[in-house]
N, C-alpha and C positions, 0 to 999 in steps of 0.2 A: 545724465547717466542713461545708457541705452537699456533696452528690455532685458537682455541677457545679464548685464551687470546688476540690474535690480533683482533678478531671480537669484543670482549667486549671493548677493548681500543678504537676501531674506533667508536663503538656505543656511548660510553661516550663522545667522542670528538665531534662527529657530529651525534648525535642520532636524532630520530624523532622530539623530542620537539625543539631541536636547529634548525633543518631543517624547521620545521613549522614556527618558529619565523623569520627565515631568508628568506624563500621562499614563505610562505603562505601554508595553509592547502591543497589547490588543487594540490600541488607538491608531496604530500606524497602518497605512496602505501597504499592499504587496511590494510596490517599488521602493517604498521607504524602508521596509524591512530588509530588502535586498541591498539597499545602499548601506545600511548598518553592517551587514555581513561583509560586504566587499571593502568598506572603509575608505577607499581612495579611488581616484580616477587613474587614467593611464597616460597622461601627458597630452593627449589629443582631446579627450572628453572628460568632463567631471563625473564623479561617481553617480550623480543623480541621472544624468543623461544615459549612462550605461545601464542603470537599473531599469529605466523606462524602456530601453531597447530590449532588455531581457523579457519584460512583461509583454511588450508588443509582439515579440517573436513567439512566445508561448501561447498567447491568447487568453491567459488567465491562470488562476491558481491550480486548476485541475491537472494541467500538464506537468507541474512540478513534482507531482507524486511519483512519477516514473521517469524523471529526467536522467539522462546519462551524460558523462563528461564529454563524450564525442559530440553530442548534440549541442551542448553549451559552447564548445569551441567554435561552432559555426556561426555564433552570434557576433556581430560586429562589436568590438570593444572588449570582448571576453578572451583573455589569454589563459594560459595553463593555471596560473595562481588563482585567478578569480573563479575559474571553472571548478577547481579543487575546493575553494571556500564554499561555494554554493552547494556542490555535491555532498560535502561533508555535513553541512547544515541540514540538508534534506534527509540524509541517512540517519542523523540523530533523531529527527522527527519520526521517521519510520520505526526506529528501534523503540522509542518511547511508546508509540502507538501499539506495538505488538508485545510489549513487556507485560507478562502476567502480573496481576495484582498480588499484593502480599498475601491476601486471603484468596485462595484459589477460586476462580470463576466457575460457577456451576451452570451447566448447559442442560436445561430441562426440556426445552422445546426447539423446534426449527427456528422460531422467531428469536430465541435467545442466541442461537448460533449466528444467525444473520446479523443481529445487532452487534455481536462481538467483533465481526470482521468488516462490516459494511463500510465504515468511514475510511478504512485504509485500503479497501480493495475495489471500490466502485469506480475509481478513476484510473486504474492501471491500464496502460496501453497494450500490454501483453497478457495472455492468460497465465495466471499463477495457480498452481494446485497446492493447496495447503491442507495438512492433516493435523487435526486436534487430537491429542492423546488424552484419554479420559480415565479416571479411576472408577471404582465400583459405584460411587455416588455421582458420577458424571461430572466431576470437577476436572478442570483442565490441568493436566500434569505438565504438558509441554506442547509445542507446535513445531511442525516442520514445513518448509516450503519444498515440496518434493520435485516440482518441475516448473519451468517457465517456458512458455511457448504453446503451440497448438496442442490440444489434448487428444491423445490417441493411446492405444494400448501399448505401443512400443516405448512411449515416453514415460507413462505412468505405470510402472511395473510393481506388482504386489510385493516382490522381494524388497524393494526400496521402501515402500509404504510401511510394511510391517516390521522391518528390521529394528527401528528405534522403539516401536510399540512393544516389542518383545523385551528389549533392554530395560525399558521403563516399567515393565510389568503392568502395562495398560490393560484395563478390562475391556475397553472398547475404543474405537476411533470414530471420528466424524470428519468427513471429507468436504472440502469447500473449494470451489474455483470460480473465477470471474469470467464474464463475457465482456470484452472491451466494447462491443457494440452497444451495450446497455440493455440488451434484450436477454433476460435470463432463461428463455425457453430452452430446455435440454435438447442437445443434438443427438443423433444416433450414436456418435462416438462417446458422448457423456454417458449414455445408457449402457453401452457395451463395457466401458471401463468400470462403471458401478457394479454391474453383475459379476464381472471378473473378480473385483475386490471382495464382494460378498462371499463368493465361493472360497476364495483363499482364506478369508477370515474364519469361515466355518471349520476349515481344516486345522487352523491354529488355535481355535477357541477364543478368538477376539472378535467381538461383534462390530460390524460396520453399522453404526446407529443411523446414519443418514448421509446423504450427499447433497449439499446445498449449492445451487448455482446462483451467483451474485450478479445482478445487473445494476443499473443506475437507480439506486433507491428501491429496487425491487429484488425479489428472490424467488426461486422455485425449490421446493423440497422434493427430491426424487422418492423419498419414502412416502410422502403424502400422495405422490403421483402413482404409487404402486409398483415401483421398480426395485424395492428392497424386500420383497416377500421372502420371509425365512421358511416358509412352508413346512 
């Protein structure tokens, strides 16, 4: 029996699905989880080879956080059906990660806010501007992704930021966005947008409590840096 046949015999005997049933999903590698999602090969490659090809293309788990169908379709062995399967699984993970807890999360400090979003925002390949809508006790009522792309005043408009805050009767908002570079140092655009939102919030009677810039495991609070002076 040649090497490939031995591998296939092993995979059929103790493949990812069998290991998942026996040991639980947390015991599987990334390529094994992908094989479980895709379920079958494509006639030219078995599902395990395709899964390894996806992992090699991505370079690791981080890239899955912001993967798009168009990018998946560029990977050898991935057609429309498998791209849809992977994209749907990733989106489920995203929605679970951002689903508010049954008991509303209370944001007391910048550290609370950073921890609330860090795991789902630190690996994103594009800038995402997220607004947390808070009640009078600083509990999260809802959250909006207000924009995706480079941050500037034309994209992040106060009208869009505060529209849902008014509908939800939010007492305050807390703004968060990520820097794909991993460096959370605020840019001049970050500071300009923050000051514009603070001014708009004053007119509406809705406090902008902070603007947190997320990097790779690090963050910067623009309030702590002195850019949200309510004077």
